[in-house]
N, C-alpha and C positions, 0 to 999 in steps of 0.2 A: 451622552457624556462618558468620557473615558475615566477610569479609576485613577487614583493617585499613583499607584505603583506603575501603571502603564505610562502615565505622563512623566514620571521620574525616569523610566526606562528610556524614553525618547531623548532625554538629555545626555545619555551616555554614549551616543553615537551620532554620526552625521547622516540624516535621512536622505540627503541628496547624493551621497558618495556610494560608489560601487566598490565593495571590499573584496580582496583576495579571499578565496573560500575558507582558508584556514583562519584568517583574521575575522571573517564573518562569524564563524563558529565561536571564536573566543568572545566576540561581542554578544552573541546570543546567550552564551553561558553567563556572561557578566550581568545581563539584564533579566535573567530568569530568577524571579524573586518569589514565586509561589511557594507555599509551604508543603508542596508535594513534588515528586520526581517528574518534572515536566517532559513531555514528548517533543522532539524536534521534527519539524516538517519542512520538506523541500517543495517549492512551487516554481514550476518551469513553464513559461509561456512560449509556445512554439509557433513558427511561421508556417503553419499548415491550415488547411480548411477541413475540419472534421466532418463536414457534410458529404465529403467525397470518400468513397470506400478506399480508394488508393492512397489516401492521405491520413489514414488512421495510424496512430502511434500507440502500440499496446504491447506489453510483454511482462515477463516476470524475472526477478533476480533474487538470489539468496544472498542476504547481507552477511558479510564475513563475521560480524559481531552480533548478529541477531537484531531484533527490534526492541527487546526489553519487555515485550508483552507476552502474557500467557495466552496462547491461542487455543480455543476450544474447537475441536474438529468433530464434525458429524460425517459419517460415511454411510451412504446409501448403497448397500450391496447385499448379496445373498450367498449362501453356501460357503465354498472355500474362500472366496474373496472377503466375506464378512469375518471369517475366522482370522484371515491374514490381517485385516484392519484392526481387529482387537489386539492381536499380537504386536502390531506396530505402534500401539499406543493411542489409537483413536479414542476420544472421550465418549462418543455415542456411535453405536453401530446398529443398523436395522434397515427395514424397507418400508412396507406399507404402514406400519405402526407409527413411524416418525413422520411420514407424509401426512397421515391423518392428524397427528398431533399439531403439525404446523397449520394445516388447513382449518381444522375445527377449533383448536385452542389458541391459535395465534402464537405458538411457542417459537421463540428464536433464541434459545439458550446456547447458541454456538456462534463462532466467528467465521468459520470456513466450512463449506459443504463440499465433499468429494464424492463422486459417484463413478460406478463402472458404466461403460457405454450401453450395456443391455438394460440399465435402469433409467436411462434418459427419457424413455417414453413416459414413465411415471413422474419423474422429476420435472419434465418440461411443462406439465400441466400447472405447475406452481409458478410459472414465469412472472405473473403479475404480482405475486407475493414476494418472490425472491429478488427479481430484477431491480426494483427501486431501492432495495437495501444492499445491492451489490453482492448478493450471496448466490447468484445463479452459477452453477458449475459450467465451465467452459474448457474445451480442449486446449485453447490457446494459453490459458493460465495454468494448465496442467492439472485441473481439478476434475476432468472427465478422462479416466485412464484405467487400464487394467493393472498398472503397477501402483497399487494403492500404498504399498510400503514406502516407495520413494516419495509419493505425493504427501503422505503424512509426515515423513521425516523432514522434507523440505519446508513444509509449512511450520512445523514446530521449531525448526532451526532458524527461522527468520526470513522466509520468502515473502517478498512484497510484490505487488502488481503496480505497474505504472500504466496509465491510460489517459489519453486526452479527453477532456470534457467538452461541452458545447462551445466553451470560450477558448478552446485550444490550449488549455492549461493542464499540466500533470501535477497532481498533489500526492506526495509520497512521504510517509513517515520514515525516519532513518535512525531512530534510537532515542535514548533517554538522557536527560541532563547528567545523570550519575555515570554515564559511560566515559565522560571526559573527552577532551579535544581529539586525541589521536584516533580512538575507535570511531568517533563520529565522522571524522574526516575520511577514514577508510570506507565507512558505509556510504557516505554521500558521494564519494568519488566512484564507487561501484555503480550506483544508480545513474549518475550522470554519464558514465561511459556507455551504459546500456541504452540510454535515451538517445545519445549521439549516434550510436551504431544503428539504431532503429529508424534513422531518417529516411522517409519515403523517397524513392527516386523521382517522384512527381512534384516534390516540394521545391518551390523556387524561392530565390532571395534568401534573406537571413533566416536560419533555422532556429537558433536560440535567440528569441526576442528579448526575454528577460528572465533572470534567475533570482530567487530570493529564498531566505530561510527564516523560520520563526519558531519560537517555543509556543507551547499551548496557550499561555497567557500573554506572551510578549508581542511586540510589533515586528513587522517584516523588515529584514535587513537585506539590502540589495547586494548582489554578488556579481563580480566581473568574472565571467567564465569564457575561456577561449577553447 
């Protein structure tokens, strides 16, 4: 059973219509009725087969207006790189002590883990713990790097990752209701441009199968995207 607010929201737009992206954002803001600052999410179904390595769509992009979320960063590093991470504003910095804390205490008080390449031997052992939560550092997402300052700065500034799931859908947050239409439009356009540029050469047929946006508590609104 859907709640009354959700049912009321469905009356404010045409479920069968594909809206221009700017109009879709307006509709999403109109139906966002929760008593908190709802997050907006983009859902893009792609014409790729994620089972094939050459049809993976994955990358990162820094949103021009950030995500509206406070991101807690854990950096696994030693020596000078640990000092650099602290100076760059990482929330937690360490090595074995944090790995033990995660493994033995089940601690996940962070949103992003960044590590230097030399520490991946230790971090890699936590694959089964970090992988399912989407927290495993990866060079492709810029979270395995010697440039920890840039990695931390990008994450804090609003870097988001887009990645196809098993259903060939990318789910990406692009801001908060309080941002207003213009900032949200700028953010979502940045993500869409990146996804379009990331089209694999081996992908055949229609690449953008469907595009929709939704707020945390609201229904999906279809988007016509060319």
